[in-house]
Biotite code that builds the C-alpha atoms (Angstrom):
import biotite.structure as struc

atoms = struc.array([
    struc.Atom([-0.244, -17.803, -36.381], chain_id="A", res_id=1, res_name="MET", atom_name="CA", element="C"),
    struc.Atom([2.056, -19.223, -33.864], chain_id="A", res_id=2, res_name="LEU", atom_name="CA", element="C"),
    struc.Atom([2.957, -15.559, -32.449], chain_id="A", res_id=3, res_name="GLN", atom_name="CA", element="C"),
    struc.Atom([-0.499, -14.929, -31.876], chain_id="A", res_id=4, res_name="GLY", atom_name="CA", element="C"),
    struc.Atom([-1.007, -18.425, -29.877], chain_id="A", res_id=5, res_name="GLY", atom_name="CA", element="C"),
    struc.Atom([1.954, -17.382, -28.133], chain_id="A", res_id=6, res_name="ARG", atom_name="CA", element="C"),
    struc.Atom([0.489, -13.799, -27.094], chain_id="A", res_id=7, res_name="VAL", atom_name="CA", element="C"),
    struc.Atom([-3.153, -15.440, -26.465], chain_id="A", res_id=8, res_name="SER", atom_name="CA", element="C"),
    struc.Atom([-1.505, -17.960, -24.038], chain_id="A", res_id=9, res_name="CYS", atom_name="CA", element="C"),
    struc.Atom([0.801, -15.314, -22.115], chain_id="A", res_id=10, res_name="TRP", atom_name="CA", element="C"),
    struc.Atom([-2.732, -13.175, -21.491], chain_id="A", res_id=11, res_name="ALA", atom_name="CA", element="C"),
    struc.Atom([-4.626, -16.196, -20.232], chain_id="A", res_id=12, res_name="VAL", atom_name="CA", element="C"),
    struc.Atom([-1.725, -17.123, -17.932], chain_id="A", res_id=13, res_name="ALA", atom_name="CA", element="C"),
    struc.Atom([-1.638, -13.451, -16.797], chain_id="A", res_id=14, res_name="THR", atom_name="CA", element="C"),
    struc.Atom([-4.931, -13.189, -15.992], chain_id="A", res_id=15, res_name="LEU", atom_name="CA", element="C"),
    struc.Atom([-5.026, -16.320, -13.895], chain_id="A", res_id=16, res_name="GLN", atom_name="CA", element="C"),
    struc.Atom([-2.376, -14.677, -11.652], chain_id="A", res_id=17, res_name="VAL", atom_name="CA", element="C"),
    struc.Atom([-3.933, -11.313, -12.056], chain_id="A", res_id=18, res_name="PHE", atom_name="CA", element="C"),
    struc.Atom([-7.342, -11.378, -12.336], chain_id="A", res_id=19, res_name="PRO", atom_name="CA", element="C"),
    struc.Atom([-9.543, -8.301, -13.591], chain_id="A", res_id=20, res_name="LEU", atom_name="CA", element="C"),
    struc.Atom([-11.447, -7.923, -10.321], chain_id="A", res_id=21, res_name="GLU", atom_name="CA", element="C"),
    struc.Atom([-11.920, -4.554, -8.425], chain_id="A", res_id=22, res_name="ALA", atom_name="CA", element="C"),
    struc.Atom([-10.091, -5.645, -5.216], chain_id="A", res_id=23, res_name="ASP", atom_name="CA", element="C"),
    struc.Atom([-7.661, -8.492, -6.273], chain_id="A", res_id=24, res_name="SER", atom_name="CA", element="C"),
    struc.Atom([-5.404, -8.818, -9.265], chain_id="A", res_id=25, res_name="GLY", atom_name="CA", element="C"),
    struc.Atom([-5.126, -6.119, -11.780], chain_id="A", res_id=26, res_name="PHE", atom_name="CA", element="C"),
    struc.Atom([-7.969, -4.261, -10.124], chain_id="A", res_id=27, res_name="GLY", atom_name="CA", element="C"),
    struc.Atom([-5.911, -2.221, -7.575], chain_id="A", res_id=28, res_name="PRO", atom_name="CA", element="C"),
    struc.Atom([-3.214, -1.702, -9.904], chain_id="A", res_id=29, res_name="ILE", atom_name="CA", element="C"),
    struc.Atom([-5.700, 0.094, -12.628], chain_id="A", res_id=30, res_name="LEU", atom_name="CA", element="C"),
    struc.Atom([-7.400, 1.871, -9.853], chain_id="A", res_id=31, res_name="LYS", atom_name="CA", element="C"),
    struc.Atom([-4.076, 3.517, -9.028], chain_id="A", res_id=32, res_name="LYS", atom_name="CA", element="C"),
    struc.Atom([-2.767, 4.080, -12.644], chain_id="A", res_id=33, res_name="THR", atom_name="CA", element="C"),
    struc.Atom([-6.173, 5.582, -13.189], chain_id="A", res_id=34, res_name="LEU", atom_name="CA", element="C"),
    struc.Atom([-6.441, 7.928, -10.172], chain_id="A", res_id=35, res_name="ALA", atom_name="CA", element="C"),
    struc.Atom([-2.927, 8.953, -11.015], chain_id="A", res_id=36, res_name="ALA", atom_name="CA", element="C"),
    struc.Atom([-3.785, 9.953, -14.511], chain_id="A", res_id=37, res_name="ALA", atom_name="CA", element="C"),
    struc.Atom([-6.942, 11.985, -13.035], chain_id="A", res_id=38, res_name="GLN", atom_name="CA", element="C"),
    struc.Atom([-4.600, 13.539, -10.446], chain_id="A", res_id=39, res_name="THR", atom_name="CA", element="C"),
    struc.Atom([-2.039, 14.781, -12.981], chain_id="A", res_id=40, res_name="LEU", atom_name="CA", element="C"),
    struc.Atom([-4.913, 15.811, -15.168], chain_id="A", res_id=41, res_name="ALA", atom_name="CA", element="C"),
    struc.Atom([-6.823, 17.754, -12.507], chain_id="A", res_id=42, res_name="GLY", atom_name="CA", element="C"),
    struc.Atom([-3.515, 19.526, -11.394], chain_id="A", res_id=43, res_name="LEU", atom_name="CA", element="C"),
    struc.Atom([-2.590, 20.402, -15.117], chain_id="A", res_id=44, res_name="THR", atom_name="CA", element="C"),
    struc.Atom([-6.452, 22.067, -15.537], chain_id="A", res_id=45, res_name="ARG", atom_name="CA", element="C"),
    struc.Atom([-5.655, 24.298, -12.182], chain_id="A", res_id=46, res_name="GLU", atom_name="CA", element="C"),
    struc.Atom([-2.180, 25.141, -13.441], chain_id="A", res_id=47, res_name="CYS", atom_name="CA", element="C"),
    struc.Atom([-1.960, 28.632, -15.499], chain_id="A", res_id=48, res_name="GLU", atom_name="CA", element="C"),
    struc.Atom([0.999, 27.369, -17.502], chain_id="A", res_id=49, res_name="GLN", atom_name="CA", element="C"),
    struc.Atom([0.009, 24.068, -18.381], chain_id="A", res_id=50, res_name="LEU", atom_name="CA", element="C"),
    struc.Atom([-2.822, 23.020, -21.044], chain_id="A", res_id=51, res_name="GLU", atom_name="CA", element="C"),
    struc.Atom([-4.625, 19.625, -21.201], chain_id="A", res_id=52, res_name="LEU", atom_name="CA", element="C"),
    struc.Atom([-4.992, 18.487, -24.890], chain_id="A", res_id=53, res_name="VAL", atom_name="CA", element="C"),
    struc.Atom([-7.616, 16.073, -24.175], chain_id="A", res_id=54, res_name="VAL", atom_name="CA", element="C"),
    struc.Atom([-9.030, 14.391, -21.134], chain_id="A", res_id=55, res_name="GLU", atom_name="CA", element="C"),
    struc.Atom([-6.937, 11.160, -19.925], chain_id="A", res_id=56, res_name="PRO", atom_name="CA", element="C"),
    struc.Atom([-7.499, 7.822, -21.666], chain_id="A", res_id=57, res_name="ASP", atom_name="CA", element="C"),
    struc.Atom([-7.231, 5.995, -19.554], chain_id="A", res_id=58, res_name="PRO", atom_name="CA", element="C"),
    struc.Atom([-3.680, 6.802, -18.151], chain_id="A", res_id=59, res_name="ASP", atom_name="CA", element="C"),
    struc.Atom([-2.549, 8.669, -20.715], chain_id="A", res_id=60, res_name="ILE", atom_name="CA", element="C"),
    struc.Atom([-2.073, 12.451, -20.171], chain_id="A", res_id=61, res_name="VAL", atom_name="CA", element="C"),
    struc.Atom([-1.278, 15.022, -22.855], chain_id="A", res_id=62, res_name="CYS", atom_name="CA", element="C"),
    struc.Atom([-0.285, 18.681, -22.171], chain_id="A", res_id=63, res_name="PHE", atom_name="CA", element="C"),
    struc.Atom([1.448, 21.439, -23.224], chain_id="A", res_id=64, res_name="TYR", atom_name="CA", element="C"),
    struc.Atom([3.048, 24.371, -21.674], chain_id="A", res_id=65, res_name="PRO", atom_name="CA", element="C"),
    struc.Atom([1.972, 28.031, -22.187], chain_id="A", res_id=66, res_name="LEU", atom_name="CA", element="C"),
    struc.Atom([4.305, 30.550, -22.621], chain_id="A", res_id=67, res_name="PRO", atom_name="CA", element="C"),
    struc.Atom([4.375, 32.848, -19.817], chain_id="A", res_id=68, res_name="VAL", atom_name="CA", element="C"),
    struc.Atom([4.296, 36.217, -22.251], chain_id="A", res_id=69, res_name="ASP", atom_name="CA", element="C"),
    struc.Atom([0.849, 34.959, -23.655], chain_id="A", res_id=70, res_name="GLY", atom_name="CA", element="C"),
    struc.Atom([2.134, 34.197, -27.352], chain_id="A", res_id=71, res_name="ASP", atom_name="CA", element="C"),
    struc.Atom([-0.150, 31.536, -28.568], chain_id="A", res_id=72, res_name="ARG", atom_name="CA", element="C"),
    struc.Atom([1.652, 30.816, -31.707], chain_id="A", res_id=73, res_name="ARG", atom_name="CA", element="C"),
    struc.Atom([2.163, 26.547, -32.060], chain_id="A", res_id=74, res_name="THR", atom_name="CA", element="C"),
    struc.Atom([5.895, 27.274, -33.070], chain_id="A", res_id=75, res_name="SER", atom_name="CA", element="C"),
    struc.Atom([6.783, 29.158, -30.065], chain_id="A", res_id=76, res_name="ILE", atom_name="CA", element="C"),
    struc.Atom([4.469, 26.379, -27.954], chain_id="A", res_id=77, res_name="ILE", atom_name="CA", element="C"),
    struc.Atom([6.313, 23.413, -29.900], chain_id="A", res_id=78, res_name="SER", atom_name="CA", element="C"),
    struc.Atom([9.900, 24.803, -29.207], chain_id="A", res_id=79, res_name="THR", atom_name="CA", element="C"),
    struc.Atom([9.239, 25.303, -25.589], chain_id="A", res_id=80, res_name="ILE", atom_name="CA", element="C"),
    struc.Atom([7.814, 21.780, -25.295], chain_id="A", res_id=81, res_name="THR", atom_name="CA", element="C"),
    struc.Atom([11.036, 20.353, -27.116], chain_id="A", res_id=82, res_name="GLN", atom_name="CA", element="C"),
    struc.Atom([13.343, 22.378, -24.830], chain_id="A", res_id=83, res_name="ARG", atom_name="CA", element="C"),
    struc.Atom([11.674, 21.513, -21.704], chain_id="A", res_id=84, res_name="MET", atom_name="CA", element="C"),
    struc.Atom([11.967, 17.988, -22.675], chain_id="A", res_id=85, res_name="PHE", atom_name="CA", element="C"),
    struc.Atom([15.693, 17.894, -23.245], chain_id="A", res_id=86, res_name="THR", atom_name="CA", element="C"),
    struc.Atom([15.857, 19.931, -19.950], chain_id="A", res_id=87, res_name="ASP", atom_name="CA", element="C"),
    struc.Atom([13.736, 17.741, -17.935], chain_id="A", res_id=88, res_name="LEU", atom_name="CA", element="C"),
    struc.Atom([15.478, 14.561, -19.336], chain_id="A", res_id=89, res_name="MET", atom_name="CA", element="C"),
    struc.Atom([18.916, 15.972, -18.697], chain_id="A", res_id=90, res_name="ASN", atom_name="CA", element="C"),
    struc.Atom([18.446, 17.130, -15.259], chain_id="A", res_id=91, res_name="ASN", atom_name="CA", element="C"),
    struc.Atom([21.217, 15.305, -13.536], chain_id="A", res_id=92, res_name="SER", atom_name="CA", element="C"),
    struc.Atom([19.624, 15.927, -10.148], chain_id="A", res_id=93, res_name="ASP", atom_name="CA", element="C"),
    struc.Atom([16.108, 14.241, -10.957], chain_id="A", res_id=94, res_name="ASP", atom_name="CA", element="C"),
    struc.Atom([15.338, 13.550, -14.326], chain_id="A", res_id=95, res_name="PRO", atom_name="CA", element="C"),
    struc.Atom([11.935, 13.332, -16.008], chain_id="A", res_id=96, res_name="LEU", atom_name="CA", element="C"),
    struc.Atom([11.016, 10.987, -18.925], chain_id="A", res_id=97, res_name="SER", atom_name="CA", element="C"),
    struc.Atom([8.079, 12.261, -20.771], chain_id="A", res_id=98, res_name="LEU", atom_name="CA", element="C"),
    struc.Atom([7.238, 11.379, -24.167], chain_id="A", res_id=99, res_name="ALA", atom_name="CA", element="C"),
    struc.Atom([6.075, 14.243, -26.927], chain_id="A", res_id=100, res_name="THR", atom_name="CA", element="C"),
    struc.Atom([3.590, 13.780, -29.753], chain_id="A", res_id=101, res_name="LEU", atom_name="CA", element="C"),
    struc.Atom([2.165, 15.481, -32.533], chain_id="A", res_id=102, res_name="GLN", atom_name="CA", element="C"),
    struc.Atom([-1.149, 17.300, -32.253], chain_id="A", res_id=103, res_name="VAL", atom_name="CA", element="C"),
    struc.Atom([-3.311, 18.158, -35.220], chain_id="A", res_id=104, res_name="LYS", atom_name="CA", element="C"),
    struc.Atom([-5.352, 21.604, -35.092], chain_id="A", res_id=105, res_name="PRO", atom_name="CA", element="C"),
    struc.Atom([-8.441, 19.594, -34.956], chain_id="A", res_id=106, res_name="VAL", atom_name="CA", element="C"),
    struc.Atom([-7.973, 18.838, -31.548], chain_id="A", res_id=107, res_name="LEU", atom_name="CA", element="C"),
    struc.Atom([-7.316, 21.955, -30.169], chain_id="A", res_id=108, res_name="LEU", atom_name="CA", element="C"),
    struc.Atom([-9.535, 24.024, -32.445], chain_id="A", res_id=109, res_name="ALA", atom_name="CA", element="C"),
    struc.Atom([-11.029, 26.026, -29.629], chain_id="A", res_id=110, res_name="ASP", atom_name="CA", element="C"),
    struc.Atom([-8.133, 26.831, -27.766], chain_id="A", res_id=111, res_name="ARG", atom_name="CA", element="C"),
    struc.Atom([-7.436, 29.939, -29.191], chain_id="A", res_id=112, res_name="GLY", atom_name="CA", element="C"),
    struc.Atom([-3.825, 29.166, -30.493], chain_id="A", res_id=113, res_name="LEU", atom_name="CA", element="C"),
    struc.Atom([-2.094, 30.790, -33.508], chain_id="A", res_id=114, res_name="ASP", atom_name="CA", element="C"),
    struc.Atom([-1.572, 27.848, -35.743], chain_id="A", res_id=115, res_name="TRP", atom_name="CA", element="C"),
    struc.Atom([1.333, 28.768, -37.756], chain_id="A", res_id=116, res_name="ASP", atom_name="CA", element="C"),
    struc.Atom([2.933, 25.272, -37.975], chain_id="A", res_id=117, res_name="THR", atom_name="CA", element="C"),
    struc.Atom([1.026, 22.121, -39.190], chain_id="A", res_id=118, res_name="ASP", atom_name="CA", element="C"),
    struc.Atom([1.191, 20.434, -35.709], chain_id="A", res_id=119, res_name="ASN", atom_name="CA", element="C"),
    struc.Atom([1.617, 21.365, -32.301], chain_id="A", res_id=120, res_name="LEU", atom_name="CA", element="C"),
    struc.Atom([4.348, 19.401, -30.121], chain_id="A", res_id=121, res_name="ILE", atom_name="CA", element="C"),
    struc.Atom([2.916, 18.533, -26.656], chain_id="A", res_id=122, res_name="ALA", atom_name="CA", element="C"),
    struc.Atom([3.959, 15.855, -23.660], chain_id="A", res_id=123, res_name="PHE", atom_name="CA", element="C"),
    struc.Atom([2.561, 12.664, -23.386], chain_id="A", res_id=124, res_name="ARG", atom_name="CA", element="C"),
    struc.Atom([2.759, 10.894, -20.087], chain_id="A", res_id=125, res_name="SER", atom_name="CA", element="C"),
    struc.Atom([1.727, 7.197, -19.596], chain_id="A", res_id=126, res_name="VAL", atom_name="CA", element="C"),
    struc.Atom([1.155, 6.687, -15.673], chain_id="A", res_id=127, res_name="LEU", atom_name="CA", element="C"),
    struc.Atom([0.963, 2.994, -16.175], chain_id="A", res_id=128, res_name="MET", atom_name="CA", element="C"),
    struc.Atom([2.866, 2.206, -12.675], chain_id="A", res_id=129, res_name="LYS", atom_name="CA", element="C"),
    struc.Atom([0.759, 1.975, -9.365], chain_id="A", res_id=130, res_name="PRO", atom_name="CA", element="C"),
    struc.Atom([3.622, 4.008, -7.994], chain_id="A", res_id=131, res_name="GLY", atom_name="CA", element="C"),
    struc.Atom([2.908, 6.968, -10.275], chain_id="A", res_id=132, res_name="HIS", atom_name="CA", element="C"),
    struc.Atom([0.006, 8.048, -8.160], chain_id="A", res_id=133, res_name="LEU", atom_name="CA", element="C"),
    struc.Atom([2.614, 9.030, -5.406], chain_id="A", res_id=134, res_name="GLY", atom_name="CA", element="C"),
    struc.Atom([4.715, 10.826, -7.683], chain_id="A", res_id=135, res_name="ALA", atom_name="CA", element="C"),
    struc.Atom([2.414, 13.017, -9.603], chain_id="A", res_id=136, res_name="VAL", atom_name="CA", element="C"),
    struc.Atom([2.497, 15.999, -7.820], chain_id="A", res_id=137, res_name="GLU", atom_name="CA", element="C"),
    struc.Atom([6.501, 15.810, -8.254], chain_id="A", res_id=138, res_name="VAL", atom_name="CA", element="C"),
    struc.Atom([6.069, 15.121, -11.701], chain_id="A", res_id=139, res_name="LEU", atom_name="CA", element="C"),
    struc.Atom([3.546, 18.364, -12.385], chain_id="A", res_id=140, res_name="GLN", atom_name="CA", element="C"),
    struc.Atom([6.206, 20.528, -10.095], chain_id="A", res_id=141, res_name="GLN", atom_name="CA", element="C"),
    struc.Atom([9.255, 19.597, -12.150], chain_id="A", res_id=142, res_name="GLN", atom_name="CA", element="C"),
    struc.Atom([7.391, 20.051, -15.326], chain_id="A", res_id=143, res_name="VAL", atom_name="CA", element="C"),
    struc.Atom([6.202, 23.918, -13.894], chain_id="A", res_id=144, res_name="VAL", atom_name="CA", element="C"),
    struc.Atom([9.689, 24.529, -12.676], chain_id="A", res_id=145, res_name="ALA", atom_name="CA", element="C"),
    struc.Atom([11.035, 23.843, -16.117], chain_id="A", res_id=146, res_name="ALA", atom_name="CA", element="C"),
    struc.Atom([9.015, 26.458, -17.331], chain_id="A", res_id=147, res_name="ILE", atom_name="CA", element="C"),
    struc.Atom([9.955, 29.033, -15.017], chain_id="A", res_id=148, res_name="ALA", atom_name="CA", element="C"),
    struc.Atom([13.529, 28.190, -14.703], chain_id="A", res_id=149, res_name="ARG", atom_name="CA", element="C"),
    struc.Atom([14.417, 29.463, -17.877], chain_id="A", res_id=150, res_name="ASP", atom_name="CA", element="C"),
    struc.Atom([11.567, 32.007, -18.472], chain_id="A", res_id=151, res_name="HIS", atom_name="CA", element="C"),
    struc.Atom([10.705, 30.569, -22.166], chain_id="A", res_id=152, res_name="TRP", atom_name="CA", element="C"),
])
């Protein structure tokens, strides 16, 4: 019970310093993070090499790469995602940290994928800092460049 009390005290103190108001406190921060997620989702929708898993919720964008050869097997897409994940993270010039997640077929039933695996490995990007809004286009460019760089 004491731990829950500490969390409650922290939440109350935080909201006193950063109130949930449209023009002050957390409001401007949330506006930027939500705008970043919507911008990344829009760029993903426009990109032929990427596909959204679902619409952003609220600042989390999940997507997966589409093989340039048109292969829609989930095993191939998952392999590409894993290779890109490593490539992007280990880029010595400009590393990019994305998370991955396992997606069940029910979420992507209408996408024309060939489900030869139980799950699809996709990327998960959490845009929770106001500065992410200014970096979204570069993030998307890095992901697309990783697809093109090795011709997965």
